[in-house]
C-alpha positions as semicolon CSV with decimal commas, in nm:
position;residue;x (nm);y (nm);z (nm)
1;X;1,396;8,552;17,456
2;X;1,693;8,724;17,611
3;X;2,005;8,822;17,427
4;X;2,332;8,684;17,562
5;X;2,609;8,939;17,531
6;X;2,966;8,821;17,528
7;X;3,168;8,912;17,835
8;X;3,527;8,851;17,929
9;X;3,422;8,604;18,196
10;X;3,283;8,377;17,923
11;X;3,609;8,354;17,733
12;X;3,805;8,130;17,968
13;X;3,644;7,898;18,216
14;X;3,959;7,801;18,405
15;X;4,108;8,127;18,535
16;X;4,410;8,112;18,760
17;X;4,362;8,256;19,109
18;X;4,625;8,524;19,041
19;X;4,422;8,654;18,746
20;X;4,087;8,716;18,905
21;X;4,006;8,491;19,200
22;X;4,034;8,722;19,500
23;X;3,875;8,738;19,841
24;X;3,901;9,038;20,076
25;X;4,058;8,965;20,411
26;X;3,853;9,145;20,674
27;X;4,041;9,184;21,004
28;X;3,852;9,091;21,316
29;X;3,810;9,357;21,580
30;X;3,883;9,243;21,931
31;X;3,649;9,378;22,195
32;X;3,819;9,538;22,492
33;X;3,673;9,578;22,834
34;X;3,537;9,927;22,891
35;X;3,737;10,142;23,131
36;X;3,585;10,378;23,379
37;X;3,840;10,644;23,295
38;X;4,070;10,727;23,008
39;X;4,447;10,715;23,040
40;X;4,692;10,866;22,792
41;X;5,029;10,696;22,773
42;X;5,325;10,750;22,538
43;X;5,480;10,426;22,413
44;X;5,851;10,391;22,427
45;X;5,850;10,219;22,089
46;X;5,640;10,310;21,783
47;X;5,360;10,061;21,703
48;X;5,435;9,794;21,446
49;X;5,156;9,686;21,214
50;X;5,081;9,317;21,247
51;X;5,063;9,132;20,914
52;X;4,720;9,002;20,819
53;X;4,680;8,626;20,779
54;X;4,692;8,497;20,425
55;X;4,352;8,497;20,257
56;X;4,200;8,151;20,211
57;X;3,963;8,080;19,921
58;X;3,715;7,801;19,983
59;X;3,480;7,619;19,750
60;X;3,192;7,803;19,915
61;X;3,353;8,128;19,797
62;X;3,359;7,986;19,444
63;X;2,990;7,904;19,463
64;X;2,905;8,258;19,574
65;X;3,123;8,430;19,315
66;X;3,055;8,489;18,948
67;X;3,413;8,581;18,860
68;X;3,441;8,267;18,650
69;X;3,184;8,025;18,515
70;X;3,274;7,731;18,737
71;X;3,598;7,770;18,931
72;X;3,971;7,747;18,912
73;X;4,088;7,388;18,872
74;X;4,386;7,450;19,102
75;X;4,151;7,554;19,384
76;X;3,939;7,244;19,339
77;X;4,244;7,019;19,354
78;X;4,400;7,190;19,655
79;X;4,087;7,191;19,870
80;X;3,962;6,839;19,791
81;X;4,276;6,640;19,735
82;X;4,435;6,303;19,801
83;X;4,631;6,460;20,087
84;X;4,306;6,575;20,246
85;X;4,164;6,221;20,225
86;X;4,476;6,063;20,374
87;X;4,473;6,314;20,659
88;X;4,109;6,240;20,740
89;X;4,171;5,866;20,735
90;X;4,422;5,906;21,018
91;X;4,157;6,041;21,253
92;X;4,018;5,795;21,511
93;X;3,667;5,650;21,494
94;X;3,635;5,710;21,123
95;X;3,414;5,486;20,908
96;X;3,538;5,554;20,552
97;X;3,316;5,470;20,254
98;X;3,413;5,502;19,889
99;X;3,164;5,544;19,601
100;X;3,287;5,506;19,242
101;X;3,102;5,628;18,932
102;X;3,069;5,412;18,622
103;X;3,236;5,683;18,412
104;X;3,545;5,670;18,632
105;X;3,545;5,291;18,616
106;X;3,532;5,306;18,235
107;X;3,834;5,537;18,224
108;X;4,026;5,330;18,480
109;X;3,951;5,001;18,301
110;X;4,032;5,135;17,954
111;X;4,359;5,300;18,060
112;X;4,481;4,989;18,243
113;X;4,357;4,751;17,970
114;X;4,113;4,565;18,194
115;X;3,836;4,362;18,034
116;X;3,538;4,539;18,196
117;X;3,433;4,799;18,448
118;X;3,344;4,511;18,680
119;X;3,710;4,411;18,687
120;X;3,807;4,773;18,739
121;X;3,570;4,790;19,034
122;X;3,721;4,473;19,182
123;X;4,072;4,619;19,154
124;X;3,977;4,952;19,313
125;X;3,784;4,779;19,589
126;X;4,086;4,566;19,670
127;X;4,320;4,867;19,662
128;X;4,116;5,097;19,885
129;X;4,012;4,821;20,128
130;X;4,359;4,675;20,175
131;X;4,582;4,981;20,134
132;X;4,369;5,254;20,290
133;X;4,131;5,043;20,502
134;X;3,800;5,165;20,364
135;X;3,512;4,989;20,536
136;X;3,285;4,992;20,229
137;X;3,355;5,032;19,858
138;X;3,042;5,088;19,649
139;X;2,949;5,192;19,297
140;X;2,690;5,457;19,211
141;X;2,489;5,248;18,962
142;X;2,197;5,198;19,199
143;X;2,184;5,568;19,289
144;X;2,183;5,643;18,917
145;X;1,874;5,423;18,880
146;X;1,713;5,610;19,169
147;X;1,785;5,937;18,988
148;X;1,620;5,806;18,671
149;X;1,317;5,685;18,865
150;X;1,273;6,022;19,037
151;X;1,315;6,195;18,700
152;X;1,028;5,990;18,559
153;X;0,815;6,083;18,859
154;X;0,897;6,452;18,809
155;X;0,826;6,428;18,437
156;X;0,491;6,260;18,498
157;X;0,382;6,523;18,751
158;X;0,483;6,805;18,519
159;X;0,307;6,675;18,210
160;X;0,417;6,690;17,846
161;X;0,505;7,008;17,660
162;X;0,249;7,176;17,436
163;X;0,248;7,353;17,104
164;X;0,278;7,729;17,099
165;X;-0,056;7,746;16,918
166;X;-0,237;7,559;17,197
167;X;-0,171;7,842;17,440
168;X;-0,187;7,618;17,746
169;X;0,012;7,354;17,923
170;X;0,387;7,356;17,983
171;X;0,582;7,571;17,739
172;X;0,924;7,503;17,894
173;X;1,134;7,186;17,891
174;X;1,296;7,007;18,181
175;X;1,674;7,045;18,176
176;X;1,907;6,778;18,314
177;X;2,055;6,852;18,656
178;X;2,345;6,608;18,693
179;X;2,623;6,823;18,543
180;X;2,761;7,061;18,811
181;X;2,944;7,276;18,556
182;X;2,615;7,335;18,371
183;X;2,441;7,419;18,701
184;X;2,712;7,672;18,791
185;X;2,688;7,825;18,446
186;X;2,310;7,858;18,474
187;X;2,319;8,004;18,825
188;X;2,588;8,259;18,738
189;X;2,471;8,371;18,395
190;X;2,102;8,278;18,355
191;X;1,950;8,366;18,691
192;X;1,700;8,623;18,565
193;X;1,547;8,471;18,252
194;X;1,361;8,170;18,389
195;X;1,621;7,907;18,300
196;X;1,678;7,799;18,661
197;X;1,309;7,714;18,697
198;X;1,343;7,467;18,408
199;X;1,626;7,264;18,562
200;X;1,525;6,930;18,710
201;X;1,518;6,930;19,088
202;X;1,638;6,570;19,113
203;X;1,980;6,537;19,274
204;X;2,267;6,377;19,087
205;X;2,362;6,017;19,160
206;X;2,660;6,142;19,362
207;X;2,445;6,343;19,599
208;X;2,172;6,079;19,623
209;X;2,441;5,831;19,727
210;X;2,571;6,078;19,984
211;X;2,227;6,151;20,128
212;X;2,161;5,780;20,178
213;X;2,500;5,697;20,329
214;X;2,488;5,993;20,567
215;X;2,141;5,907;20,697
216;X;2,097;5,795;21,060
217;X;1,923;5,481;20,934
218;X;2,228;5,370;20,738
219;X;2,471;5,463;21,016
220;X;2,275;5,249;21,260
221;X;2,268;4,958;21,016
222;X;2,647;4,941;20,990
223;X;2,701;4,984;21,363
224;X;2,830;5,341;21,350
225;X;2,743;5,548;21,654
226;X;2,675;5,872;21,468
227;X;2,666;6,005;21,114
228;X;2,965;6,229;21,195
229;X;3,189;5,921;21,199
230;X;3,112;5,833;20,835
231;X;3,368;5,977;20,593
232;X;3,231;5,955;20,240
233;X;3,463;5,987;19,939
234;X;3,344;5,977;19,577
235;X;3,550;5,902;19,266
236;X;3,414;6,102;18,972
237;X;3,506;6,192;18,616
238;X;3,479;6,568;18,663
239;X;3,659;6,829;18,874
240;X;3,336;7,025;18,917
241;X;3,192;6,734;19,115
242;X;3,416;6,865;19,395
243;X;3,229;7,193;19,373
244;X;2,893;7,015;19,376
245;X;2,981;6,835;19,699
246;X;3,044;7,173;19,868
247;X;2,703;7,323;19,790
248;X;2,522;7,439;20,102
249;X;2,214;7,242;19,988
250;X;2,408;6,922;20,055
251;X;2,528;7,017;20,403
252;X;2,310;6,949;20,707
253;X;2,230;7,203;20,976
254;X;2,498;7,037;21,187
255;X;2,757;7,104;20,915
256;X;2,773;6,741;20,794
257;X;2,837;6,704;20,421
258;X;2,666;6,429;20,224
259;X;2,993;6,387;20,031
260;X;3,304;6,482;20,226
261;X;3,553;6,471;19,941
262;X;3,560;6,402;19,568
263;X;3,862;6,256;19,388
264;X;3,890;6,244;19,012
265;X;3,980;5,930;18,820
266;X;4,317;6,084;18,738
267;X;4,395;6,144;19,106
268;X;4,307;5,784;19,194
269;X;4,532;5,652;18,917
270;X;4,816;5,867;19,050
271;X;4,754;5,732;19,403
272;X;4,780;5,373;19,284
273;X;5,096;5,435;19,084
274;X;5,259;5,618;19,375
275;X;5,179;5,331;19,614
276;X;5,315;5,076;19,366
277;X;4,994;4,871;19,369
278;X;4,994;4,594;19,105
279;X;4,673;4,649;18,908
280;X;4,706;4,351;18,674
281;X;4,784;4,113;18,960
282;X;4,480;4,235;19,152
283;X;4,266;4,185;18,842
284;X;4,372;3,819;18,821
285;X;4,309;3,741;19,187
286;X;3,966;3,621;19,307
287;X;3,743;3,873;19,477
288;X;3,791;3,768;19,839
289;X;3,741;3,999;20,136
290;X;3,631;3,985;20,493
291;X;3,270;3,861;20,522
292;X;3,159;4,194;20,669
293;X;3,303;4,402;20,385
294;X;3,037;4,541;20,156
295;X;2,769;4,341;20,334
296;X;2,567;4,568;20,566
297;X;2,217;4,447;20,658
298;X;2,025;4,387;20,337
299;X;1,717;4,584;20,435
300;X;1,905;4,915;20,431
301;X;2,204;4,842;20,211
302;X;2,298;5,023;19,891
303;X;2,301;4,744;19,630
304;X;2,610;4,704;19,413
305;X;2,480;4,700;19,058
306;X;2,808;4,722;18,873
307;X;2,722;4,409;18,670
308;X;2,386;4,545;18,559
309;X;2,380;4,687;18,208
310;X;2,394;5,068;18,213
311;X;2,084;5,270;18,128
312;X;2,002;5,272;17,758
313;X;2,098;5,593;17,581
314;X;2,402;5,813;17,614
315;X;2,713;5,722;17,809
316;X;2,645;6,022;18,035
317;X;2,368;5,835;18,215
318;X;2,079;5,785;17,975
319;X;1,874;6,079;18,103
320;X;1,698;6,165;17,776
321;X;1,625;5,806;17,676
322;X;1,492;5,742;18,026
323;X;1,207;5,987;17,967
324;X;1,170;5,900;17,600
325;X;1,115;5,539;17,702
326;X;0,870;5,648;17,973
327;X;0,664;5,827;17,707
328;X;0,585;5,502;17,525
329;X;0,232;5,381;17,610
330;X;0,231;5,041;17,776
331;X;-0,138;4,954;17,739
332;X;-0,124;4,848;17,373
333;X;0,045;4,538;17,236
334;X;0,083;4,673;16,883
335;X;0,242;4,998;16,998
336;X;0,595;4,922;16,876
337;X;0,488;4,878;16,515
338;X;0,323;5,221;16,524
339;X;0,614;5,415;16,674
340;X;0,831;5,640;16,462
341;X;1,154;5,790;16,596
342;X;1,316;6,078;16,407
343;X;1,680;6,156;16,486
344;X;1,816;6,491;16,368
345;X;2,188;6,554;16,407
346;X;2,228;6,929;16,429
347;X;2,598;6,934;16,512
348;X;2,759;6,592;16,518
349;X;2,690;6,388;16,829
350;X;2,697;6,690;17,064
351;X;2,369;6,844;16,944
352;X;2,105;6,586;16,849
353;X;1,726;6,611;16,851
354;X;1,488;6,317;16,903
355;X;1,119;6,313;16,817
356;X;0,911;6,006;16,908
357;X;0,575;5,993;16,730
358;X;0,279;5,755;16,729
359;X;0,127;5,678;16,390
360;X;-0,254;5,687;16,388
361;X;-0,404;5,501;16,091
362;X;-0,678;5,676;15,892
363;X;-1,031;5,634;16,022
364;X;-1,300;5,442;15,834
365;X;-1,454;5,771;15,719
366;X;-1,120;5,891;15,583
367;X;-1,073;5,563;15,396
368;X;-1,417;5,596;15,236
369;X;-1,333;5,950;15,128
370;X;-0,994;5,826;15,006
371;X;-0,816;6,045;15,260
372;X;-0,567;5,789;15,378
373;X;-0,315;6,033;15,526
374;X;-0,164;5,908;15,850
375;X;-0,178;6,128;16,157
376;X;0,135;6,163;16,371
377;X;0,104;6,228;16,743
378;X;0,425;6,348;16,910
379;X;0,483;6,155;17,231
380;X;0,823;6,301;17,316
381;X;1,052;6,571;17,180
382;X;1,398;6,610;17,332
383;X;1,759;6,691;17,259
384;X;2,119;6,637;17,365
385;X;2,333;6,949;17,413
386;X;2,695;6,870;17,499
387;X;2,980;7,118;17,542
388;X;2,983;7,487;17,636
389;X;2,980;7,579;17,268
390;X;2,625;7,447;17,244
391;X;2,497;7,599;17,568
392;X;2,440;7,940;17,410
393;X;2,238;7,773;17,134
394;X;2,030;7,601;17,398
395;X;1,966;7,922;17,594
396;X;1,858;8,109;17,282
397;X;1,625;7,825;17,187
398;X;1,445;7,775;17,517
399;X;1,458;8,110;17,700
400;X;1,104;8,225;17,785
401;X;0,952;8,456;17,520
402;X;0,869;8,716;17,784
403;X;1,237;8,791;17,828
404;X;1,260;8,898;17,465
405;X;1,082;9,222;17,547
406;X;1,401;9,358;17,697
407;X;1,616;9,249;17,405
408;X;1,741;9,469;17,126
409;X;1,470;9,527;16,858
410;X;1,680;9,360;16,590
411;X;1,736;9,059;16,816
412;X;1,360;9,029;16,878
413;X;1,296;9,036;16,502
414;X;1,555;8,763;16,437
415;X;1,419;8,543;16,716
416;X;1,061;8,584;16,596
417;X;1,157;8,488;16,242
418;X;1,349;8,185;16,371
419;X;1,047;8,058;16,569
420;X;0,823;8,101;16,266
421;X;1,065;7,903;16,049
422;X;1,074;7,627;16,310
423;X;0,694;7,600;16,307
424;X;0,674;7,585;15,928
425;X;0,973;7,357;15,875
426;X;0,809;7,025;15,952
427;X;0,440;7,086;16,004
428;X;0,208;7,223;16,269
429;X;0,379;7,025;16,548
430;X;0,710;7,203;16,496
431;X;0,600;7,476;16,736
432;X;0,623;7,230;17,023
433;X;0,907;7,298;17,261
434;X;1,139;7,032;17,402
435;X;1,006;6,799;17,668
436;X;1,354;6,734;17,805
437;X;1,712;6,838;17,730
438;X;2,016;6,637;17,837
439;X;2,276;6,907;17,906
440;X;2,643;6,835;17,972
441;X;2,928;7,088;17,980
442;X;3,189;6,848;17,842
443;X;3,190;6,761;17,470
444;X;3,092;6,393;17,430
445;X;2,950;6,393;17,782
446;X;3,066;6,251;18,114
447;X;3,303;5,983;17,982
448;X;3,510;6,273;17,848
449;X;3,514;6,462;18,179
450;X;3,810;6,679;18,270
451;X;3,903;6,453;18,562
452;X;3,941;6,137;18,355
453;X;4,280;5,973;18,299
454;X;4,441;6,142;17,997
455;X;4,509;5,950;17,680
456;X;4,820;5,736;17,723
457;X;5,031;5,498;17,522
458;X;4,907;5,193;17,716
459;X;4,557;5,209;17,572
460;X;4,552;4,900;17,351
461;X;4,590;5,086;17,022
462;X;4,845;4,995;16,759
463;X;4,972;5,351;16,735
464;X;5,157;5,523;17,018
465;X;4,848;5,717;17,122
466;X;4,491;5,722;16,992
467;X;4,311;6,032;16,878
468;X;4,064;6,192;17,116
469;X;3,772;6,054;16,915
470;X;3,917;5,702;16,919
471;X;3,971;5,725;17,292
472;X;3,613;5,840;17,357
473;X;3,484;5,551;17,146
474;X;3,698;5,315;17,352
475;X;3,562;5,458;17,679
476;X;3,204;5,418;17,558
477;X;3,273;5,062;17,451
478;X;3,403;4,978;17,799
479;X;3,121;5,171;17,966
480;X;2,848;4,977;17,787
481;X;3,018;4,638;17,810
482;X;2,846;4,391;18,042
483;X;2,930;4,023;18,071
484;X;2,586;3,891;18,168
485;X;2,327;4,120;18,327
486;X;2,197;3,987;18,658
487;X;1,852;4,053;18,794
488;X;1,815;4,226;19,131
489;X;1,794;3,884;19,293
490;X;2,136;3,797;19,153
491;X;2,018;3,562;18,879
492;X;2,076;3,632;18,513
493;X;1,786;3,820;18,362
494;X;1,843;3,682;18,013
495;X;2,101;3,491;17,809
496;X;2,412;3,684;17,698
497;X;2,308;3,669;17,331
498;X;1,985;3,854;17,416
499;X;2,140;4,141;17,606
500;X;2,031;4,497;17,543
501;X;2,269;4,652;17,294
502;X;2,396;5,003;17,375
503;X;2,280;5,300;17,172
504;X;2,619;5,360;17,016
505;X;2,481;5,507;16,693
506;X;2,195;5,739;16,606
507;X;2,176;5,628;16,244
508;X;1,914;5,355;16,291
509;X;1,596;5,505;16,441
510;X;1,399;5,183;16,387
511;X;1,665;4,988;16,574
512;X;1,651;5,244;16,854
513;X;1,279;5,185;16,897
514;X;1,334;4,810;16,929
515;X;1,617;4,872;17,177
516;X;1,402;5,104;17,386
517;X;1,117;4,855;17,398
518;X;1,350;4,571;17,500
519;X;1,507;4,791;17,767
520;X;1,161;4,881;17,892
521;X;1,084;4,514;17,954
522;X;1,419;4,445;18,119
523;X;1,418;4,750;18,345
524;X;1,063;4,689;18,462
525;X;1,210;4,408;18,675
526;X;1,460;4,653;18,822
527;X;1,181;4,900;18,897
528;X;0,996;4,636;19,098
529;X;1,306;4,584;19,311
530;X;1,363;4,960;19,349
531;X;1,005;5,018;19,463
532;X;1,047;4,745;19,724
533;X;1,375;4,903;19,833
534;X;1,213;5,247;19,862
535;X;0,938;5,096;20,074
536;X;1,192;4,933;20,307
537;X;1,347;5,276;20,366
538;X;1,006;5,431;20,434
539;X;1,014;5,666;20,136
540;X;0,684;5,546;19,990
541;X;0,495;5,620;20,310
542;X;0,676;5,949;20,380
543;X;0,674;6,173;20,068
544;X;0,839;6,465;20,250
545;X;1,136;6,248;20,348
546;X;1,157;6,125;19,990
547;X;1,167;6,480;19,857
548;X;1,435;6,585;20,108
549;X;1,651;6,291;20,005
550;X;1,617;6,310;19,628
551;X;1,536;6,674;19,540
552;X;1,729;7,001;19,559
553;X;1,693;7,365;19,448
554;X;1,893;7,636;19,269
555;X;1,957;8,006;19,316
556;X;2,088;8,288;19,103
557;X;2,437;8,423;19,179
558;X;2,460;8,799;19,148
559;X;2,727;8,918;18,901
560;X;3,051;9,063;19,033
561;X;3,130;9,430;18,975
562;X;3,471;9,413;18,813
563;X;3,636;9,513;18,491
564;X;3,637;9,160;18,356
565;X;3,256;9,158;18,340
566;X;3,239;9,438;18,083
567;X;2,976;9,361;17,819
568;X;3,086;9,371;17,455
């Protein structure tokens, strides 16, 4: 297990460009035609040095530089901004499409005191369609379900984790891949200790949405001559989503980005206020648009699932509970009564461990011998790690043991003692490593992203402004609120009084098990629809195309040689 020394680059994530962010400006040499003979001539005037053009820093430079963990916020805003979107919309033959995340809708609805994210989506659809003439306005809920489905497929192919004592099987967990700040941190600081190999290869919902919308199949379905005409904008809760959209992995050989520009929720709110758009009036009006709007041919469309209940689990997307639920056997009717879920809060709600176990009753022989001790089989062991403060704890806990050989002797001794204590703390199964870790850079997860609308006085609280904790609770309440969940066919899947309740508390493990089982039944209907949709796109018959669309890869970024990277 590797030691993680503290360096100056770890102290402040958001460095201003004047502090450290620099890029050398290399002058281009112009080739001159070769002369058959040399002439010497004295100029009447001394030569004047021409000034070099001002250096431009792009998001690709940020991705290739380890000067800061993610990037400067001012660079992100300047290179993917509202002005950039408005300029692109003025170009001829553009087919603009907007995709909005559920986290952004929760922030927008809560800030503007709307009753649900569905209403928030209706308002934003009306604003962007009427004011800025977007051809399609979609949500990313369906792409999020595709991400969860591909994560289950990846988890199944990988197999469960094993105990250290077993000496075989997978000894490393799968780490969530949807947080771009976490990915940048891992690529720039953990490239040589095996952490990158643990990160899930499934693309985020943003990039899955982009890959589908920028496919020739979709372009043909909406009557667009070429993919180049599609201009795809995403509204996200995080500034680092701008950085994710600029990764070379998500740019085709022709230079076409899956996501052309990312706007934060805060930037969209500022746009609306600047244009003087009446949000409350739009919320009261019926949802009426041109018949062609948001209705491409059904066989290749991206369904709008904004009214579907969000995935059970965290408000970041339900990644951990998605795999925890997939670990429950489905071939036994009495399985629910034999499940035991242990929830261990290590550090509030930002560091929580979950252990799902199956209780095996004593055998007949054990009963005869009066050995009625129950056996517990661990089906799933995972954790939530939110916030950069917890990332170092995660790295120390999961880094491969082989990397400890290069650590300081005292550090190796401490790490060995810690692993031994973990094995002895709760029994022989305590040596088992995590199956999956839901990692997010922001404390409290994606609803608390840096691009969300800041806490304001018009938030529905009696006081002038709520506390940060109150505001996060409000955002989660709006995020999980659903009026009546429809099935993929459009009909209600179940009465409102039987809806799946969100996992808003970790204090009732038994209730969580019931919730997971109910969600498993409800979402099985969605999975049937998704499988049919995948088949209509040809993904089931073409695994290589499926992998290109839904999977990505990661690479280590070499550290910069500068004084700020001095190890302490």
